[in-house]
C-alpha positions in Angstrom: 27.3 -132.2 -21.2 28.5 -135.4 -22.9 25.6 -135.3 -25.4 26.4 -131.7 -26.1 30.1 -132.5 -26.6 29.2 -135.4 -28.9 26.9 -133.2 -31.0 29.5 -130.5 -31.5 32.2 -133.0 -32.4 30.0 -134.7 -34.9 28.3 -131.6 -36.3 30.7 -128.8 -35.6 29.8 -126.7 -38.8 26.1 -127.8 -39.2 24.7 -125.1 -36.9 26.4 -122.4 -38.9 24.8 -123.7 -42.1 21.4 -123.9 -40.4 21.5 -120.3 -39.0 22.8 -118.8 -42.3 20.2 -120.8 -44.3 17.5 -119.4 -42.0 18.8 -115.9 -42.5 18.8 -116.2 -46.3 15.3 -117.7 -46.2 14.1 -114.8 -44.1 15.7 -112.3 -46.5 14.1 -114.1 -49.4 10.7 -113.2 -48.0 11.8 -109.7 -46.9 13.0 -109.0 -50.4 9.5 -109.6 -51.7 8.2 -106.6 -49.6 10.6 -104.2 -51.4 9.1 -102.7 -54.5 12.2 -100.9 -55.9 13.5 -102.2 -59.3 17.0 -102.7 -57.8 15.5 -105.3 -55.3 14.0 -107.5 -58.0 17.1 -109.6 -58.8 17.8 -109.8 -55.0 14.9 -112.3 -54.7 16.5 -114.8 -57.1 20.0 -114.5 -55.5 18.6 -115.1 -52.0 16.5 -118.0 -53.2 19.5 -119.6 -54.9 21.7 -119.2 -51.9 19.0 -120.5 -49.6 18.6 -123.7 -51.8 22.4 -124.3 -51.8 22.6 -124.0 -48.0 19.5 -126.1 -47.5 21.2 -128.9 -49.5 24.3 -128.5 -47.4 22.2 -129.0 -44.3 20.3 -132.0 -45.7 23.4 -133.7 -47.1 25.7 -132.8 -44.2 26.3 -136.4 -43.1 27.0 -137.6 -46.6 29.4 -134.8 -47.7 33.0 -134.4 -47.0 33.3 -131.8 -44.2 36.0 -129.7 -45.9 34.1 -129.8 -49.2 30.9 -128.7 -47.5 32.6 -125.8 -45.7 34.3 -124.7 -48.9 31.0 -124.6 -50.8 29.5 -122.6 -47.9 32.4 -120.1 -47.9 32.2 -119.7 -51.7 28.5 -119.1 -51.6 28.9 -116.6 -48.8 31.7 -114.8 -50.6 29.7 -114.5 -53.9 26.6 -113.3 -52.0 28.6 -110.7 -50.1 29.9 -109.3 -53.4 26.6 -109.7 -55.5 24.3 -108.1 -52.9 25.8 -104.5 -52.9 26.3 -104.7 -56.7 22.6 -105.7 -57.3 21.2 -102.9 -55.1 24.0 -100.5 -56.1 24.6 -99.6 -52.4 26.9 -100.7 -49.6 25.1 -103.3 -47.4 27.6 -104.2 -44.6 28.4 -107.6 -46.0 32.1 -107.0 -45.4 31.4 -107.5 -41.6 30.2 -111.0 -42.2 33.0 -111.8 -44.7 35.6 -110.4 -42.3 34.5 -112.7 -39.5 34.9 -115.8 -41.8 38.7 -115.5 -41.8 39.3 -116.4 -38.1 36.3 -118.7 -38.1 37.7 -120.6 -41.1 40.8 -121.5 -39.1 38.8 -122.4 -35.9 36.3 -124.6 -37.7 38.8 -126.5 -39.8 41.5 -127.0 -37.1 40.9 -130.8 -37.0 40.2 -131.3 -40.7 42.5 -132.8 -43.2 43.0 -130.1 -45.8 44.6 -130.0 -49.3 47.9 -128.2 -49.6 47.4 -124.4 -50.0 43.8 -124.6 -48.9 44.1 -121.7 -46.4 46.2 -119.6 -48.8 43.8 -119.9 -51.7 40.6 -119.1 -49.6 42.2 -116.3 -47.7 43.4 -114.7 -51.0 39.9 -114.8 -52.3 38.5 -113.4 -49.1 41.1 -110.6 -49.1 40.3 -109.5 -52.6 36.6 -109.7 -51.9 37.1 -107.5 -48.8 39.2 -105.0 -50.8 36.4 -104.8 -53.4 33.8 -104.3 -50.7 35.9 -101.6 -49.0 36.2 -99.7 -52.2 32.4 -100.2 -52.8 31.7 -98.8 -49.4 33.7 -95.6 -50.2 32.1 -95.0 -53.6 28.5 -96.4 -53.3 27.0 -95.0 -50.1 25.8 -91.5 -51.2 23.6 -89.9 -48.6 20.9 -89.1 -51.2 20.0 -92.7 -51.5 19.2 -92.9 -47.8 16.5 -90.2 -48.2 14.2 -92.8 -49.7 12.5 -94.7 -46.9 12.6 -98.1 -48.6 16.4 -97.9 -49.3 17.1 -96.6 -45.8 15.2 -99.5 -44.3 17.0 -102.0 -46.5 20.4 -100.4 -45.6 19.7 -100.6 -41.8 18.4 -104.1 -42.0 21.2 -105.5 -44.1 23.8 -103.8 -41.8 22.3 -105.2 -38.6 21.8 -108.6 -40.2 25.5 -108.8 -41.3 26.7 -107.7 -37.9 24.4 -110.1 -36.1 25.5 -113.0 -38.3 29.2 -112.0 -37.8 28.8 -112.0 -34.0 26.9 -115.4 -34.2 29.6 -116.8 -36.5 32.5 -115.8 -34.3 30.8 -116.7 -31.0 29.9 -120.1 -32.3 33.4 -120.7 -33.8 35.0 -119.8 -30.4 32.6 -122.0 -28.5 33.1 -124.9 -30.9 36.9 -124.6 -30.5 36.4 -124.6 -26.7 34.4 -127.8 -27.0 37.0 -129.4 -29.3 39.8 -128.4 -26.9 37.9 -129.9 -24.0 37.5 -133.1 -26.0 41.2 -133.2 -26.9 42.2 -132.5 -23.3 39.9 -135.4 -22.1 41.3 -137.6 -24.8 44.9 -136.6 -23.9 44.3 -137.5 -20.2 42.8 -140.8 -21.2 45.7 -141.6 -23.5 48.1 -140.6 -20.7 46.4 -143.0 -18.3 46.4 -145.7 -21.0 50.1 -145.1 -21.6 50.9 -145.2 -17.9 48.9 -148.4 -17.5 50.7 -150.0 -20.5 54.1 -149.0 -19.1 53.3 -150.7 -15.8 51.4 -153.9 -16.9 52.2 -157.0 -18.9 50.7 -157.0 -22.4 49.8 -160.7 -22.3 48.3 -161.2 -18.9 47.5 -157.6 -17.9 49.2 -158.2 -14.6 51.7 -155.8 -13.1 55.2 -155.8 -14.7 58.6 -155.4 -13.1 58.3 -151.6 -13.2 55.1 -151.5 -11.2 56.2 -154.3 -8.9 59.2 -152.2 -7.9 56.9 -149.5 -6.8 54.8 -152.0 -4.7 58.1 -153.2 -3.2 59.0 -149.7 -2.2 55.5 -149.1 -0.6 55.9 -152.3 1.4 59.3 -151.3 2.7 58.0 -147.8 3.7 55.0 -149.4 5.5 57.4 -151.8 7.3 59.6 -148.9 8.4 56.7 -146.7 9.4 54.6 -149.1 11.5 56.4 -152.4 11.3 53.8 -154.0 9.1 55.4 -157.2 7.7 54.9 -158.2 4.1 55.4 -161.4 2.2 56.5 -162.2 -1.3 55.6 -165.4 -3.1 57.1 -166.4 -6.4 55.6 -169.3 -8.4 56.5 -171.0 -11.6 54.3 -173.0 -13.9 55.5 -176.6 -13.9 56.7 -178.2 -17.2 55.8 -175.2 -19.2 58.2 -176.1 -22.1 56.4 -179.4 -22.4 53.1 -177.6 -22.7 54.4 -175.4 -25.5 56.0 -178.4 -27.3 52.8 -180.5 -27.0 50.0 -177.9 -27.6 51.9 -175.0 -29.3 52.9 -171.6 -28.2 49.4 -170.2 -28.6 48.3 -172.8 -26.0 51.2 -171.7 -23.8 50.1 -168.1 -23.9 46.5 -169.2 -23.1 47.7 -171.2 -20.1 49.7 -168.2 -18.8 46.7 -165.9 -19.1 44.2 -168.4 -17.7 46.4 -169.6 -14.7 47.5 -166.1 -13.7 43.9 -164.8 -14.0 42.7 -167.6 -11.7 45.3 -166.6 -9.2 44.5 -162.9 -9.4 40.7 -163.6 -9.0 41.3 -165.8 -6.0 42.8 -163.0 -3.8 41.6 -159.7 -2.5 42.5 -156.6 -4.5 45.0 -155.5 -1.7 47.1 -158.6 -2.6 49.0 -157.9 -5.8 49.8 -160.4 -8.5 52.6 -159.6 -11.1 54.3 -161.3 -14.0 58.0 -161.5 -13.2 59.1 -163.0 -16.5 58.4 -165.9 -18.7 56.3 -168.4 -16.7 57.3 -166.9 -13.3 54.8 -164.8 -11.3 54.8 -163.0 -8.0 52.1 -162.7 -5.3 52.8 -159.7 -3.0 51.0 -159.7 0.4 51.3 -156.1 1.8 50.3 -157.4 5.2 50.5 -161.0 6.4 48.3 -162.7 8.9 48.2 -166.1 10.6 46.1 -167.5 7.7 48.3 -166.3 4.8 50.1 -169.6 4.2 46.9 -171.6 4.7 44.9 -169.5 2.2 47.8 -169.6 -0.3 48.0 -173.4 -0.1 44.3 -173.8 -0.4 44.1 -171.6 -3.5 47.1 -173.4 -5.0 45.5 -176.8 -4.6 42.2 -175.6 -5.9 43.7 -174.1 -9.1 45.8 -177.2 -9.7 42.8 -179.5 -9.4 40.9 -177.5 -12.0 42.0 -178.3 -15.6 42.3 -175.4 -18.1 40.3 -176.1 -21.3 42.0 -175.2 -24.5 40.3 -175.9 -27.8 38.0 -178.4 -26.1 41.0 -180.2 -24.5 41.4 -180.1 -20.7 45.0 -179.4 -19.6 46.1 -180.0 -16.1 48.4 -177.2 -15.0 50.3 -177.1 -11.7 52.8 -174.7 -10.3 55.5 -174.6 -7.7 55.5 -171.8 -5.1 58.1 -170.4 -2.8 57.3 -167.8 -0.1 59.2 -165.6 2.4 58.4 -162.6 4.5 60.0 -159.5 6.0 59.8 -160.8 9.6 63.5 -161.5 9.6 64.5 -159.6 6.4 64.2 -155.9 5.8 64.4 -155.3 2.1 61.9 -156.6 -0.5 64.8 -157.7 -2.7 66.1 -160.0 0.0 62.6 -161.3 0.7 62.2 -162.1 -3.0 65.7 -163.8 -3.2 64.8 -166.0 -0.3 61.4 -166.9 -1.8 63.2 -167.7 -5.1 65.4 -170.2 -3.2 62.3 -171.8 -1.8 60.9 -172.1 -5.4 64.1 -173.8 -6.6 63.9 -176.2 -3.6 60.3 -177.0 -4.5 61.3 -177.7 -8.1 64.1 -180.0 -7.0 61.7 -181.9 -4.8 59.0 -182.9 -7.2 57.3 -179.6 -8.1 53.5 -178.8 -7.6 54.0 -177.7 -4.0 54.4 -174.7 -1.7 57.7 -174.3 0.1 57.8 -171.8 3.0 61.1 -170.2 4.1 62.4 -170.8 7.6 62.7 -167.0 7.8 59.0 -166.5 7.2 
């Protein structure tokens, strides 16, 4: 299905050119079998149209799509007018020309078109249809159909025009369906992309405050439903201003991404990591265990002991952590506020440490 979708998006008008070229080629050989003098010039007209359409097929990828379609429509329009004039008899070409009006809109919906493009082409098609309608009224005398060769030509041209019209319209509708499916898929993708962007930090790709608030609400609901306690840890990179002043703001951004990425990779997916603002980050434990503090301290020490390399220079980065839980506090906001107090306490007492609240 994806390959078919890709083909129709990249080559949405090419099948029309191929089918029409094949029809003109077939009529070129059919015209050779008719011996009447009025069919002589028909061979040259069919050959010329076939060559033009063949060039459209061969040069499809190199030509501008709207230019190629315009050439195709003009060739079709001229052929539909010339055919009945050459054989001096109505041939049913108005059916094929009539189907080109809605198909024109369907096939060019996603093309960039010059101003007045539709107006000019539809005026030309309208006058061509008016001419063919008048020709049908005045140039289909029953006496001509008494000749077997003319009757055969009349029937074949009518059926061919109707067949091409049905093919043209069916394909145009199917092509539009494919494009709509593609646009719908693209719209859903862009919607998901927008939702992700709205809930994640642009620099670190971590959750932002908006998404964090949703996680807080989920933790509170779980606490109320089955008394599952959660914990919130807030950490702040130590001496971040000094890093910016020493290595530059690009280095500061790199440190934020690298350190937060190391923290996120160290924990299971169920444990959420978010950027709270500036150099402050949150770690949300939806359910705490006896080993939560131990694991957090082990990871903190391991990351602090691993320098971050920037432009070939190793930079030692540490952070101060504060943590609290919902064992003695009900709301996530209160848990965060208590953890933030622990963070400030850790900053005041030398940094590069984990401070656990008495309420944990």
